[in-house]
C-alpha positions, 0 to 999 in steps of 0.5 A, a space after each residue: 717897261 723902262 727900257 727893258 725888252 720883255 716877252 709878251 704874255 704868251 711868249 713868257 708862258 711858252 718859254 715858262 712851260 718849255 723851261 719846266 719841261 726840260 727839267 723833266 724830259 730830254 730836249 729832243 723829246 719835248 713836242 710842241 703839243 706838250 709845250 702848248 698843253 703845259 702852257 694852256 695855250 693853242 698850237 696857233 699861239 705857239 706858231 704865231 710866235 715860233 717855228 720850233 722849241 729851239 727858236 723859243 730858247 733863242 729868242 729868250 736868250 736874245 731877250 736876256 742878252 738885250 736886257 743885259 745890254 740895256 742895263 749895262 749901257 744905262 749903268 754907265 759902267 765900263 766893267 763889261 766883263 764883270 757885268 756879262 758875268 753877273 748876267 750869266 751868274 744871274 740866270 745860271 739856272 737857265 744857262 745851266 739847263 741849256 748846258 745839260 740839254 746840249 744846247 750851249 751852241 745857241 749861246 755861241 750864236 747869241 755871243 757872235 750875233 751880240 758881238 757883230 760877227 758877220 759876213 759883211 766885215 773886213 777879214 781882220 775885224 771879222 776874224 778878231 770878233 770871231 776869236 773874241 766871241 769863241 774865247 768868251 764863249 769857251 770861258 762861259 761854257 767851262 764855267 757852267 760845265 764846272 757848275 759856276 762855282 766861282 763868283 763872277 769877281 773870282 772868274 774875272 780875277 782868274 781872266 785877269 791872272 791869264 793876261 
């Protein structure tokens, strides 16, 4: 597994089935029954891992971002922005699908969790982290909304130009 965090076999089947169904149907119309039938697993297997379809996506996003973090740290690269943008670009199909299904708010939640925006932080730190998370999410969501036409390098250059 080499420091990568992976989905179990059943979680992978559930995730893959849900993503395939999302390409065909509006997210809110996809039932757990459809997911388990498509994944060829039992309902019990689904509910052993998740409460609902949105939780499947949140967990998958958490795994993706943790895998990015592990790769970033092991690479010893200091360019976190370029690395993170490359992560989103590499998973363009998934993140675009989230956006199309009006589920990009989950991306913001994962970004906030990753940055450590929490109720325990002191005001200055909490507001600073929240501002940073919101700004980062805004850039990424707008990039996705525009079809991710720029490469991560071009987007990073745009960020630099703003400074």
